C-alpha positions as CSV (number, residue, x, y, z in Angstrom):
1,X,0.0,0.0,0.0
2,X,1.5,3.3,-1.1
3,X,2.2,5.9,1.5
4,X,0.0,9.0,1.6
5,X,2.3,12.0,2.1
6,X,1.1,14.6,4.6
7,X,2.6,17.7,6.2
8,X,2.8,15.7,9.4
9,X,5.8,13.4,10.2
10,X,5.1,9.7,10.5
11,X,4.3,8.8,14.1
12,X,6.0,6.1,16.1
13,X,3.9,3.0,17.0
14,X,4.9,0.8,19.9
15,X,4.6,-3.0,19.4
16,X,1.6,-3.1,21.7
17,X,-0.2,-0.3,19.7
18,X,0.5,-2.2,16.5
19,X,-1.1,-5.4,17.9
20,X,-4.2,-3.5,19.0
21,X,-4.4,-1.7,15.7
22,X,-4.1,-4.9,13.7
23,X,-7.1,-6.3,15.6
24,X,-9.3,-3.3,15.2
25,X,-8.2,-2.8,11.6
26,X,-9.4,-6.3,10.7
27,X,-12.5,-6.1,13.0
28,X,-13.8,-2.9,11.3
29,X,-12.8,-4.0,7.8
30,X,-14.7,-7.3,8.2
31,X,-17.7,-5.4,9.7
32,X,-17.7,-2.9,6.8
33,X,-17.6,-5.5,4.1
34,X,-21.0,-7.0,2.9
35,X,-20.1,-10.5,4.1
36,X,-23.7,-11.4,4.6
37,X,-25.6,-14.7,4.1
38,X,-28.1,-12.4,2.2
39,X,-25.4,-11.0,-0.1
40,X,-26.3,-12.9,-3.3
41,X,-30.0,-12.6,-2.9
42,X,-29.8,-8.9,-2.2
43,X,-27.2,-7.9,-4.9
44,X,-28.2,-10.3,-7.6
45,X,-31.9,-10.6,-6.7
46,X,-33.2,-7.7,-8.8
47,X,-32.8,-6.3,-12.3
48,X,-30.0,-3.7,-12.2
49,X,-31.5,-2.1,-15.3
50,X,-34.8,-1.5,-13.5
51,X,-34.1,-1.2,-9.7
52,X,-36.0,0.6,-7.0
53,X,-35.2,2.4,-3.8
54,X,-36.0,-0.9,-2.0
55,X,-33.1,-2.6,-3.7
56,X,-30.7,0.2,-2.9
57,X,-31.8,0.3,0.8
58,X,-31.2,-3.5,1.1
59,X,-27.7,-2.9,-0.2
60,X,-27.0,-0.2,2.3
61,X,-28.2,-2.5,5.0
62,X,-25.7,-5.3,4.2
63,X,-23.2,-6.0,7.0
64,X,-21.1,-9.0,8.3
65,X,-23.8,-11.6,9.0
66,X,-22.9,-15.2,9.2
67,X,-26.1,-16.5,10.7
68,X,-29.3,-16.0,8.6
69,X,-32.2,-14.0,10.0
70,X,-32.3,-11.1,12.3
71,X,-29.0,-9.3,13.4
72,X,-27.3,-10.9,16.4
73,X,-24.3,-10.2,18.5
74,X,-23.2,-13.7,17.8
75,X,-22.1,-12.4,14.4
76,X,-19.9,-9.9,16.2
77,X,-18.3,-12.7,18.2
78,X,-17.5,-14.5,14.9
79,X,-16.0,-11.3,13.5
80,X,-13.9,-10.8,16.7
81,X,-12.6,-14.4,16.5
82,X,-11.7,-13.9,12.8
83,X,-10.0,-10.6,13.6
84,X,-8.0,-12.2,16.5
85,X,-6.9,-15.0,14.2
86,X,-6.0,-12.5,11.5
87,X,-4.0,-10.4,14.0
88,X,-1.9,-13.5,15.1
89,X,-1.2,-14.4,11.4
90,X,-0.4,-10.8,10.5
91,X,2.0,-10.4,13.4
92,X,4.0,-13.4,12.3
93,X,4.0,-12.6,8.6
94,X,6.4,-10.5,6.5
95,X,3.7,-7.8,6.3
96,X,3.8,-6.9,10.0
97,X,6.0,-3.9,9.4
98,X,3.8,-1.5,7.5
99,X,3.2,2.2,7.5
100,X,0.5,2.2,10.2
101,X,-0.3,5.9,9.7
102,X,-1.3,5.1,6.1
103,X,-3.3,2.0,7.2
104,X,-5.1,4.1,9.8
105,X,-6.0,6.7,7.2
106,X,-7.5,4.1,4.8
107,X,-9.4,2.5,7.7
108,X,-11.0,5.8,8.5
109,X,-11.9,6.3,4.8
110,X,-13.6,2.9,4.6
111,X,-15.4,3.3,7.9
112,X,-16.5,6.8,7.0
113,X,-18.0,5.7,3.7
114,X,-19.7,2.6,5.1
115,X,-21.2,4.7,7.9
116,X,-22.4,7.3,5.5
117,X,-24.0,4.8,3.2
118,X,-25.7,3.1,6.2
119,X,-27.1,6.3,7.7
120,X,-28.3,7.6,4.4
121,X,-30.1,4.4,3.8
122,X,-32.4,5.1,6.7
123,X,-32.3,8.9,6.2
124,X,-34.2,8.9,2.9
125,X,-37.0,6.5,4.1
126,X,-37.6,8.9,6.9
127,X,-37.2,12.1,4.9
128,X,-39.9,10.8,2.6
129,X,-42.1,9.4,5.4
130,X,-42.0,5.7,4.4
131,X,-40.5,4.0,7.4
132,X,-43.4,5.0,9.7
133,X,-46.4,5.7,7.5
134,X,-49.6,7.3,8.5
135,X,-51.7,4.6,10.3
136,X,-54.1,2.6,8.1
137,X,-57.8,2.6,8.7
138,X,-57.5,-0.7,10.5
139,X,-54.8,0.7,12.8
140,X,-57.0,3.7,13.6
141,X,-59.8,1.3,14.6
142,X,-57.7,-1.0,16.8
143,X,-57.7,-0.6,20.6
144,X,-54.6,1.0,21.9
145,X,-53.9,-1.9,24.3
146,X,-53.9,-4.3,21.3
147,X,-50.6,-2.9,20.0
148,X,-47.1,-3.8,21.1
149,X,-44.9,-1.1,22.5
150,X,-42.8,-0.9,19.3
151,X,-46.0,-0.6,17.1
152,X,-47.2,2.2,19.3
153,X,-43.9,4.0,18.8
154,X,-44.0,3.6,15.1
155,X,-47.6,4.7,14.8
156,X,-46.9,7.7,17.0
157,X,-44.1,8.7,14.6
158,X,-46.3,8.1,11.6
159,X,-48.9,10.6,12.6
160,X,-46.3,13.4,12.5
161,X,-44.8,13.0,9.1
162,X,-43.1,16.4,9.2
163,X,-41.2,15.4,12.3
164,X,-40.2,12.1,10.7
165,X,-39.0,14.0,7.7
166,X,-36.9,16.3,10.0
167,X,-35.3,13.2,11.6
168,X,-34.5,11.9,8.1
169,X,-32.9,15.3,7.2
170,X,-30.6,15.0,10.2
171,X,-29.5,11.6,9.1
172,X,-28.9,12.8,5.6
173,X,-26.9,15.8,6.8
174,X,-24.7,13.5,8.9
175,X,-24.2,11.1,6.0
176,X,-23.1,13.9,3.6
177,X,-20.7,15.3,6.2
178,X,-19.1,11.8,6.5
179,X,-18.2,11.8,2.8
180,X,-15.7,14.6,3.4
181,X,-12.6,14.2,5.6
182,X,-12.8,17.7,7.1
183,X,-16.4,17.4,8.3
184,X,-16.4,13.7,9.2
185,X,-16.0,14.3,12.9
186,X,-19.1,16.6,12.9
187,X,-21.1,13.9,11.1
188,X,-19.9,11.2,13.5
189,X,-20.9,13.4,16.5
190,X,-24.4,13.9,15.0
191,X,-24.8,10.2,14.6
192,X,-23.7,9.5,18.2
193,X,-26.5,11.7,19.4
194,X,-29.1,10.7,16.9
195,X,-28.4,7.0,16.6
196,X,-27.8,6.8,20.3
197,X,-31.3,7.9,20.8
198,X,-32.5,5.3,18.3
199,X,-30.6,2.6,20.2
200,X,-32.3,3.6,23.5
201,X,-35.7,3.7,21.8
202,X,-35.2,0.2,20.5
203,X,-34.4,-1.0,24.0
204,X,-37.3,0.9,25.6
205,X,-40.0,-0.1,23.1
206,X,-38.7,-3.6,22.3
207,X,-37.5,-2.8,18.8
208,X,-35.3,-5.2,16.8
209,X,-32.8,-2.7,15.4
210,X,-30.6,-2.3,18.5
211,X,-27.8,-4.5,17.1
212,X,-27.6,-2.5,13.9
213,X,-27.8,0.7,15.9
214,X,-24.7,-0.3,17.9
215,X,-23.1,-1.3,14.6
216,X,-23.4,2.3,13.4
217,X,-22.5,3.8,16.8
218,X,-19.3,1.8,16.8
219,X,-18.3,3.2,13.5
220,X,-19.2,6.7,14.6
221,X,-17.1,6.4,17.8
222,X,-14.1,5.2,15.8
223,X,-14.3,8.2,13.5
224,X,-14.8,10.6,16.4
225,X,-11.9,9.1,18.3
226,X,-9.5,10.8,15.8
227,X,-10.4,14.2,17.1
228,X,-11.8,13.2,20.5
229,X,-8.8,14.3,22.6
230,X,-8.6,17.7,20.8
231,X,-12.3,18.3,21.4
232,X,-12.0,17.3,25.0
233,X,-9.0,19.7,25.6
234,X,-10.8,22.5,23.8
235,X,-14.3,22.3,25.2
236,X,-13.9,20.6,28.6
237,X,-10.5,21.7,29.7
238,X,-10.6,25.0,27.8
239,X,-7.0,24.6,26.8
240,X,-5.4,25.9,23.6
241,X,-5.6,23.0,21.1
242,X,-3.8,22.5,17.9
243,X,-6.0,21.6,15.0
244,X,-5.7,18.5,12.9
245,X,-3.2,19.2,10.2
246,X,-3.6,16.0,8.2
247,X,-3.6,16.8,4.6
248,X,-3.1,14.0,2.1
249,X,-1.2,14.5,-1.1
250,X,-2.2,12.5,-4.1
251,X,-0.4,11.8,-7.3
252,X,-2.4,13.1,-10.3
253,X,-3.7,9.7,-11.4
254,X,-4.5,8.7,-7.8
255,X,-6.5,11.9,-7.3
256,X,-8.5,11.4,-10.5
257,X,-9.3,7.8,-9.4
258,X,-10.3,9.0,-5.9
259,X,-12.6,11.7,-7.3
260,X,-14.3,9.3,-9.8
261,X,-14.9,6.6,-7.1
262,X,-16.2,9.3,-4.6
263,X,-18.5,10.8,-7.2
264,X,-20.0,7.4,-8.2
265,X,-20.7,6.5,-4.6
266,X,-22.4,9.8,-3.9
267,X,-24.3,9.7,-7.2
268,X,-25.6,6.2,-6.5
269,X,-26.3,6.2,-2.8
270,X,-27.4,9.8,-2.5
271,X,-28.6,11.3,-5.8
272,X,-30.1,8.2,-7.5
273,X,-31.3,6.7,-4.2
274,X,-32.9,10.0,-3.2
275,X,-34.7,10.3,-6.5
276,X,-35.9,6.7,-6.3
277,X,-37.1,7.1,-2.8
278,X,-39.1,10.2,-3.7
279,X,-40.7,8.3,-6.6
280,X,-41.4,5.4,-4.2
281,X,-43.0,7.6,-1.7
282,X,-45.6,8.7,-4.3
283,X,-46.1,5.4,-6.1
284,X,-44.8,2.5,-4.1
285,X,-44.7,3.0,-0.3
286,X,-43.1,-0.2,1.0
287,X,-45.0,-0.7,4.2
288,X,-48.4,-1.3,2.5
289,X,-49.4,-3.5,-0.4
290,X,-49.5,-2.0,-3.9
291,X,-52.4,-4.1,-5.3
292,X,-55.6,-2.1,-5.3
293,X,-58.6,-3.3,-3.3
294,X,-62.3,-3.4,-4.2
295,X,-63.1,-0.2,-6.0
296,X,-64.9,2.4,-3.8
297,X,-65.0,0.1,-0.8
298,X,-62.4,1.7,1.4
299,X,-63.7,2.4,5.0
300,X,-65.0,0.8,8.1
301,X,-68.2,-1.2,8.1
302,X,-70.6,-2.3,10.9
303,X,-71.7,-5.9,10.8
304,X,-75.5,-5.6,10.9
305,X,-76.2,-9.2,10.2
306,X,-74.0,-12.3,10.6
307,X,-75.1,-15.9,9.9
308,X,-73.2,-19.2,10.2
309,X,-74.8,-22.2,8.5
310,X,-77.9,-20.1,8.2
311,X,-78.0,-19.5,11.9
312,X,-78.2,-15.8,12.8
313,X,-75.7,-14.7,15.5
314,X,-76.8,-11.5,17.3
315,X,-74.1,-8.9,18.2
316,X,-72.0,-10.0,21.2
317,X,-68.8,-8.4,22.6
318,X,-67.6,-11.8,23.8
319,X,-68.5,-14.1,20.9
320,X,-65.3,-15.4,19.3
321,X,-67.1,-16.3,16.0
322,X,-69.3,-13.2,15.2
323,X,-67.6,-10.3,13.5
324,X,-67.9,-6.9,15.1
325,X,-66.7,-4.7,12.3
326,X,-64.8,-5.0,9.0
327,X,-62.3,-2.7,7.4
328,X,-61.6,-2.5,3.6
329,X,-58.3,-0.7,3.0
330,X,-57.5,1.1,-0.2
331,X,-55.2,-1.7,-1.1
332,X,-56.2,-5.4,-1.2
333,X,-56.5,-6.0,2.6
334,X,-59.5,-6.7,4.7
335,X,-59.3,-6.7,8.5
336,X,-61.9,-8.3,10.7
337,X,-62.4,-7.4,14.4
338,X,-63.9,-10.0,16.7
339,X,-63.4,-11.6,20.1
340,X,-61.4,-14.4,18.4
341,X,-57.8,-14.3,19.9
342,X,-54.9,-13.2,17.6
343,X,-51.4,-14.5,17.9
344,X,-49.3,-11.4,17.3
345,X,-47.1,-11.5,14.2
346,X,-44.3,-9.1,15.0
347,X,-41.3,-8.3,12.8
348,X,-39.9,-5.3,14.6
349,X,-36.8,-4.8,12.4
350,X,-36.7,-3.1,9.0
351,X,-37.5,-5.3,6.1
352,X,-38.2,-3.7,2.6
353,X,-39.8,-5.9,0.0
354,X,-41.3,-5.4,-3.4
355,X,-43.6,-8.3,-2.8
356,X,-47.1,-7.5,-1.4
357,X,-47.0,-10.9,0.3
358,X,-44.1,-9.7,2.6
359,X,-45.6,-6.3,3.4
360,X,-47.1,-7.0,6.8
361,X,-46.6,-3.6,8.6
362,X,-50.3,-3.1,9.0
363,X,-50.7,-6.2,11.1
364,X,-47.2,-6.5,12.7
365,X,-47.4,-5.9,16.4
366,X,-51.1,-5.8,16.5
367,X,-53.8,-7.9,18.1
368,X,-57.6,-7.5,18.0
369,X,-58.0,-7.9,14.3
370,X,-57.4,-10.6,11.7
371,X,-55.9,-9.3,8.4
372,X,-56.6,-10.9,5.1
373,X,-55.1,-10.2,1.7
374,X,-57.4,-10.9,-1.2
375,X,-57.8,-11.3,-4.9
376,X,-60.9,-10.4,-6.9
377,X,-62.6,-12.4,-9.6
378,X,-64.8,-9.7,-11.1
379,X,-66.6,-12.1,-13.4
380,X,-68.1,-14.2,-10.6
381,X,-68.0,-11.4,-8.0
382,X,-65.9,-13.4,-5.6
383,X,-63.2,-12.5,-3.1
384,X,-60.5,-15.0,-2.3
385,X,-59.1,-14.2,1.2
386,X,-55.8,-15.4,2.7
387,X,-54.9,-14.7,6.4
388,X,-51.7,-12.5,6.3
389,X,-50.6,-13.5,9.8
390,X,-47.8,-16.1,9.7
391,X,-49.5,-18.0,12.5
392,X,-52.6,-18.6,10.3
393,X,-51.0,-19.4,6.9
394,X,-53.6,-22.0,6.1
395,X,-56.6,-19.9,6.7
396,X,-58.6,-19.1,3.6
397,X,-62.1,-17.8,2.8
398,X,-64.0,-17.7,-0.4
399,X,-66.7,-15.1,-0.4
400,X,-69.1,-13.8,-3.0
401,X,-69.8,-10.1,-2.8
402,X,-72.7,-7.9,-3.9
403,X,-73.2,-4.2,-3.4
404,X,-76.9,-3.3,-3.4
405,X,-76.0,0.4,-2.7
406,X,-72.9,2.5,-2.2
407,X,-72.7,2.0,1.6
408,X,-73.6,-1.8,1.8
409,X,-71.6,-4.9,1.0
410,X,-73.0,-8.4,1.3
411,X,-70.6,-11.3,1.7
412,X,-71.5,-14.9,1.4
413,X,-69.6,-18.1,1.0
414,X,-67.3,-20.4,3.0
415,X,-65.2,-19.5,6.0
416,X,-61.9,-21.1,7.2
417,X,-63.9,-24.0,8.8
418,X,-65.7,-24.5,5.5
419,X,-69.0,-23.4,7.1
420,X,-71.4,-21.3,5.2
421,X,-71.2,-17.6,6.1
422,X,-73.5,-14.6,5.3
423,X,-72.5,-11.1,6.4
424,X,-74.2,-7.8,5.8
425,X,-71.8,-4.8,6.1
426,X,-73.0,-1.2,6.5
427,X,-70.4,1.5,5.9
428,X,-69.8,3.9,8.8
429,X,-69.3,7.6,7.9
430,X,-66.6,7.9,10.6
431,X,-64.5,11.0,11.0
432,X,-60.9,10.9,12.4
433,X,-59.9,14.0,14.4
434,X,-56.2,13.2,13.7
435,X,-56.9,13.6,9.9
436,X,-58.9,16.8,10.3
437,X,-56.3,18.8,12.0
438,X,-56.6,21.2,15.0
439,X,-58.5,23.9,13.2
440,X,-61.3,21.9,11.7
441,X,-64.4,21.4,13.7
442,X,-65.6,17.8,14.3
443,X,-69.4,17.7,14.9
444,X,-70.5,14.9,17.1
């Protein structure tokens, strides 16, 4: 590796410092590389000539993961073991005597860019409020106590999209600052405060992103450590502090290559990703399905009549069979509220998918309602329902529908037990104060 000339003399490294550096050099390099079990499915699982913001986000999310599934600290232990082995091999090889100042410089570059890409990945899906969307009609008609802590946190963020966009803007600012050596410390400091709060929120509300939060925090602390002593002396001790005078000097060809690589990274992970996310916000929000639902049916419906095998069941708050109300979303989801227990399906870590089948945000962390995706056969006026909850994968209903007027839907067919079912739904003209705003009057 060629030496980067600066206006600072090369520092002296003790043998102990070299050993420690070798370990952390390998540890952070392995962490920064996309050595994930999901690598091939993420990178080669979409058409590069027609990709979306979802594909780019999934690339930004790649990290060292040797065990499939959700992030785990076990992966960190594996990385540490590999780094320790590598340190021992390095220390006994002919490459043990290197210019450690140069290695340290390049390590900071790699960590800076990996952290910038990771934080921008989340920044854009907040800046264009996608990560925590406005609650669905079903969510607005679910009892507060039927939500998990993490779902309540997400819904609370979703009702204030401007605040969510502000949080995204902070992340984007930090990411941009990290791309430049002179402002990297400021970007790392912002991330320590911001992502530190995200980490605490994950612990407090039972979120599943705490491992990845610490991953980003570790990178930020490494970058900040370069100027940490100077900042401490200046701010805490109020002592005169000499600024960082590191100034790399590049050969003409090296500088051209550096600028090209830097431009391409910023172009792809900021400009193109930002444009794609903006487009996705308007045409393909990833938390909810894209497939349109029954035309003109969106809303909440009271169940005025409910029959099972031609037996009429009167309204009952405790009956686990009779439906209480039904929600038709704008997309192809129907939710049914009854006293029938719901095993909560909770995926409390970020998953972006182009497939409607995997878009379960509306039901994640929620009890009280059963959610069904459905397809429509318009020729025979039939809805084919499939329970979206992973605990009820085999539950299907086949219901014919008729619409005698604009506010009534009649469903009849077979339920999950293959019993005949007949349901009369009357649309409720319900107003939601949270959608009206503070200045609009709600007449009761």
